[in-house]
C-alpha positions in Angstrom: -4.7 -27.0 1.1 -4.6 -25.8 4.7 -8.2 -25.7 6.0 -7.9 -22.3 7.5 -6.5 -20.9 4.2 -9.4 -22.6 2.4 -12.0 -21.0 4.7 -10.5 -17.6 4.3 -10.3 -18.0 0.5 -13.9 -19.1 0.3 -15.1 -16.2 2.5 -13.2 -13.7 0.3 -14.5 -15.3 -2.9 -18.1 -14.8 -1.7 -17.8 -11.2 -0.6 -19.8 -8.5 -2.4 -17.9 -5.3 -2.9 -18.0 -1.8 -4.2 -15.6 -1.0 -7.0 -14.2 2.4 -6.3 -12.5 3.2 -9.6 -13.6 2.3 -13.2 -13.6 3.8 -16.7 -15.9 1.3 -18.2 -17.0 2.2 -21.7 -20.7 1.7 -22.6 -21.5 -1.6 -24.1 -22.8 -0.1 -27.4 -19.6 1.8 -27.9 -17.4 -1.3 -27.4 -19.6 -3.5 -29.5 -19.4 -1.2 -32.5 -15.6 -1.2 -32.3 -15.5 -4.9 -33.0 -13.2 -5.5 -29.9 -10.3 -7.9 -29.7 -7.8 -9.0 -27.1 -5.7 -5.9 -28.1 -8.5 -3.7 -26.7 -8.5 -5.6 -23.5 -4.8 -5.2 -23.2 -5.0 -1.5 -23.9 -7.7 -1.1 -21.2 -5.5 -3.1 -18.8 -2.5 -0.7 -19.4 -0.4 -3.6 -20.8 0.8 -1.3 -23.5 2.4 0.9 -20.9 5.1 -1.7 -20.7 4.7 -3.6 -23.9 4.9 -2.4 -27.5 1.4 -2.4 -29.1 1.1 -4.0 -32.6 0.8 -1.6 -35.6 -2.5 -3.4 -36.4 -4.9 -4.5 -33.7 -5.3 -8.0 -35.0 -1.6 -8.6 -35.8 -1.5 -11.4 -33.2 2.0 -12.6 -34.2 3.5 -9.2 -33.3 1.3 -9.1 -30.2 2.6 -12.4 -29.0 6.2 -11.3 -29.6 5.6 -8.1 -27.6 3.9 -9.6 -24.5 6.4 -12.4 -24.3 8.8 -9.8 -22.9 6.5 -9.0 -20.0 5.0 -12.4 -19.1 6.3 -12.2 -15.5 4.7 -8.8 -14.9 1.6 -8.3 -12.8 0.1 -6.4 -15.7 0.0 -9.5 -17.9 -0.6 -12.1 -15.2 -3.7 -10.3 -13.8 -5.1 -9.8 -17.3 -4.6 -13.4 -18.3 -6.2 -14.6 -15.1 -9.3 -12.4 -15.8 -9.5 -13.6 -19.4 -9.5 -17.2 -18.3 -12.1 -16.6 -15.5 -14.4 -14.6 -17.7 -14.0 -16.1 -21.2 -12.6 -19.5 -20.3 -9.6 -18.9 -22.5 -6.0 -19.5 -21.4 -3.6 -16.9 -22.9 -0.7 -17.7 -20.6 1.6 -18.6 -22.3 0.5 -16.5 -25.2 -0.1 -17.8 -28.7 -1.6 -16.5 -32.0 -4.3 -19.1 -31.7 -5.2 -18.2 -28.1 -5.3 -14.5 -28.9 -7.5 -15.1 -32.0 -9.9 -17.3 -30.1 -10.1 -14.9 -27.2 -10.9 -12.1 -29.6 -13.8 -14.1 -31.0 -15.1 -14.7 -27.6 -14.8 -11.1 -26.6 -16.6 -9.9 -29.7 -19.4 -12.3 -29.2 -19.8 -11.4 -25.6 -20.2 -7.7 -26.3 -23.1 -8.4 -28.6 -25.2 -8.8 -25.4 -26.5 -5.7 -23.8 -26.3 -7.5 -20.5 -22.6 -8.5 -20.7 -21.1 -5.6 -18.7 -23.6 -6.0 -15.9 -23.0 -9.8 -15.9 -19.2 -9.4 -15.5 -19.6 -6.9 -12.6 -22.6 -8.4 -10.8 -22.3 -12.1 -11.4 -18.6 -12.8 -12.2 -17.1 -10.3 -9.8 -19.9 -9.8 -7.1 -19.5 -6.0 -7.5 -22.7 -4.4 -6.3 -21.8 -0.8 -7.3 -19.2 0.9 -9.4 -17.8 4.4 -8.9 -17.5 5.4 -12.5 -15.3 8.0 -14.1 -16.4 8.4 -17.8 -13.5 10.7 -18.8 -14.4 10.5 -22.5 -17.9 12.0 -21.8 -17.8 13.7 -18.4 -21.5 14.7 -18.6 -22.9 11.4 -19.8 -26.6 10.9 -19.1 -27.4 7.4 -20.5 -26.0 4.7 -18.3 -26.9 1.9 -15.9 -27.8 3.9 -12.9 -28.3 0.9 -10.7 -24.8 -0.3 -11.3 -22.8 2.8 -12.0 -22.5 5.7 -9.5 -20.7 8.5 -11.4 -17.9 10.7 -10.1 -17.3 14.1 -11.7 -13.9 14.6 -13.4 -12.8 18.1 -12.5 -9.8 18.4 -14.8 -11.4 20.4 -17.6 -12.6 23.2 -15.2 -8.9 24.1 -14.7 -8.6 24.8 -18.4 -10.9 27.8 -18.7 -8.0 30.2 -19.1 -8.3 29.9 -22.9 -11.1 28.6 -25.1 -9.0 26.2 -27.1 -7.2 24.8 -24.0 -7.9 21.1 -23.3 -7.0 18.7 -20.6 -5.1 15.5 -21.4 -8.3 13.7 -22.5 -9.3 16.6 -24.8 -12.0 18.0 -22.6 -12.9 21.7 -22.4 -15.0 23.4 -19.7 -16.8 25.4 -22.4 -18.9 22.5 -23.4 -21.0 23.2 -20.3 -22.2 26.5 -21.9 -24.4 24.4 -24.1 -25.2 21.7 -21.5 -26.3 24.3 -18.9 -27.5 27.1 -21.2 -24.8 29.6 -20.1 -22.6 32.1 -21.9 -19.1 32.9 -20.6 -17.7 36.3 -21.4 -16.2 37.5 -18.1 -14.3 35.9 -15.3 -17.4 36.2 -13.1 -19.3 34.3 -15.8 -16.7 31.6 -15.7 -16.9 31.2 -11.9 -20.6 31.1 -12.3 -20.2 28.2 -14.7 -17.9 26.3 -12.2 -20.6 26.9 -9.6 -23.4 25.6 -11.8 -21.5 22.6 -13.0 -20.7 21.4 -9.5 -24.2 22.2 -8.2 -25.7 20.3 -11.1 -23.4 17.4 -10.6 -24.7 17.1 -7.0 -28.3 17.3 -8.2 -27.7 14.6 -10.8 -26.4 12.2 -8.2 -22.7 12.3 -8.7 -21.1 10.8 -5.6 -17.6 12.3 -5.6 -15.3 14.6 -7.5 -12.3 13.1 -9.2 -9.0 14.7 -10.0 -6.7 13.1 -12.7 -4.7 16.3 -12.8 -1.5 14.4 -12.2 -1.6 13.6 -15.9 -1.9 17.3 -16.7 0.5 19.0 -14.3 2.2 18.8 -10.9 -0.3 18.3 -8.1 1.0 21.1 -5.9 -1.6 23.8 -5.7 -0.6 27.0 -4.0 -3.0 29.7 -2.7 -3.7 32.4 -5.3 -5.7 35.6 -4.9 -8.8 35.9 -7.0 -7.7 39.1 -8.7 -4.6 37.2 -10.0 -6.7 34.5 -11.6 -9.0 37.2 -13.0 -6.1 38.9 -14.7 -5.0 35.7 -16.4 -8.6 35.0 -17.6 -8.9 38.6 -19.0 -5.8 38.0 -21.2 -8.1 35.9 -23.4 -5.4 33.5 -24.0 -2.9 36.1 -25.4 0.6 36.1 -24.2 0.0 33.5 -21.4 3.0 32.2 -19.6 3.3 28.9 -17.8 3.2 30.9 -14.5 -0.1 32.5 -15.6 -1.7 29.1 -16.3 -0.5 27.8 -13.0 -1.9 30.7 -11.1 -5.3 30.3 -12.8 -5.4 26.6 -12.2 -4.3 26.8 -8.6 -7.0 29.3 -7.9 -9.7 27.2 -9.6 -8.6 24.0 -7.7 -8.9 25.7 -4.4 -12.3 27.1 -5.4 -13.5 23.6 -6.3 -12.4 22.3 -2.9 -14.4 25.1 -1.3 -17.4 24.0 -3.2 -16.7 20.3 -2.4 -16.9 21.3 1.3 -20.2 23.1 0.8 -21.7 20.3 -1.3 -20.4 17.4 0.8 -18.4 15.9 -2.0 -15.4 13.6 -1.2 -12.5 14.1 -3.7 -10.6 11.3 -5.3 -7.1 12.2 -6.3 -5.0 10.2 -8.7 -1.5 10.0 -7.2 1.7 8.3 -8.2 2.2 7.1 -11.7 1.5 9.9 -14.1 3.8 12.9 -14.8 6.1 11.3 -12.3 8.1 14.3 -11.2 5.0 16.1 -9.9 2.6 13.4 -8.8 3.8 12.6 -5.2 0.9 12.8 -2.7 3.1 14.9 -0.5 2.3 17.7 -2.9 -1.3 17.6 -1.6 -0.5 18.2 2.1 -1.2 21.9 2.0 -4.8 21.5 0.6 -5.5 18.4 2.8 -4.6 20.6 5.8 -6.6 23.6 4.7 -9.7 21.8 3.7 -10.0 19.6 6.8 -13.7 18.9 6.3 -13.2 17.5 2.8 -12.4 13.8 2.6 -9.5 13.2 0.3 -9.1 9.7 -1.3 -5.6 9.1 -2.5 -5.6 6.6 -5.3 -3.2 3.7 -6.1 -1.6 4.0 -2.7 0.5 6.9 -4.0 2.8 4.3 -5.6 5.8 4.6 -5.6 5.4 6.9 -2.6 3.7 4.2 -0.5 5.3 5.2 2.9 4.7 8.9 2.3 1.0 8.1 1.5 0.7 6.1 4.7 2.3 8.9 6.7 -0.1 11.5 5.2 -3.1 9.2 6.0 -1.9 8.8 9.6 -1.4 12.5 10.0 -4.8 13.7 8.7 -8.2 12.3 9.6 -9.7 13.4 6.3 -7.3 11.2 4.2 -8.1 7.8 3.0 -5.9 5.5 0.9 -7.4 3.6 -2.0 -5.4 0.6 -3.0 -7.0 0.1 -6.4 -4.4 -0.9 -9.1 -1.7 -1.1 -6.5 -1.2 -4.9 -6.7 -0.6 -4.6 -10.4 1.6 -1.6 -10.7 3.8 -2.4 -7.7 
């Protein structure tokens, strides 16, 4: 090995880092699921490009499925991690390797310290910006390791009480959390205010939009009275245009609050509802809210050049390359 390359590799290997994007489930939740290699693959998005088995522990079917994607960065990166963390080589895949890896995974998650060990010791990750989308107001977590970001998606779904974002979240859960009652549009805007104020008080470090999985990420300016009219329909006779008007208004309002509270805003861009997820759709709000820092996730892939151009054009834009080496 070239000595210069070796020195660079050693330096990188010893670097402590901040992980800017995780959805790590709590250890107790994972342990009770009796996890297997299939759960790891699901979390690594391997089943975006490979067919999942009908049964989690049908390793024969799983081997046949992943053999079709062995050359992908999805599988390669996951197999490297499995070998580094559990000492099990799953490349090439086999039923025996998957079975043994599953046993090791289940055993590891019996330890309350396992998640912290993987982050702190195996990966030299000092802090994790954590987006718990399945429980966006979670209170019980490792506060030394995890620094929560607040997922804003649900706040755009207040136009009807039974509306949900793509993860099944409703903003009306905050009525109970914050002892509020929403009956009017003004009440709802008060709820949005209280949620964001409380997120700041509780130590959330950023806002996070995964709205690219719910709708196009072009957000036009909308007058407040238009959004109010939509809300006052109480979900009756709503059109797609009505919903868009309400959501656009709320997103702009959230960005106004982000400016007041000093929140940076992480935006998922790229792979999602692909026809509407280009970071170019965000240019109007990036320009308008110039004192809000926008972090564009995943390099905007496949719009990498466009993302670079946006970042060069606006001082309040930052590119986050997380996931990009795998999906590109």
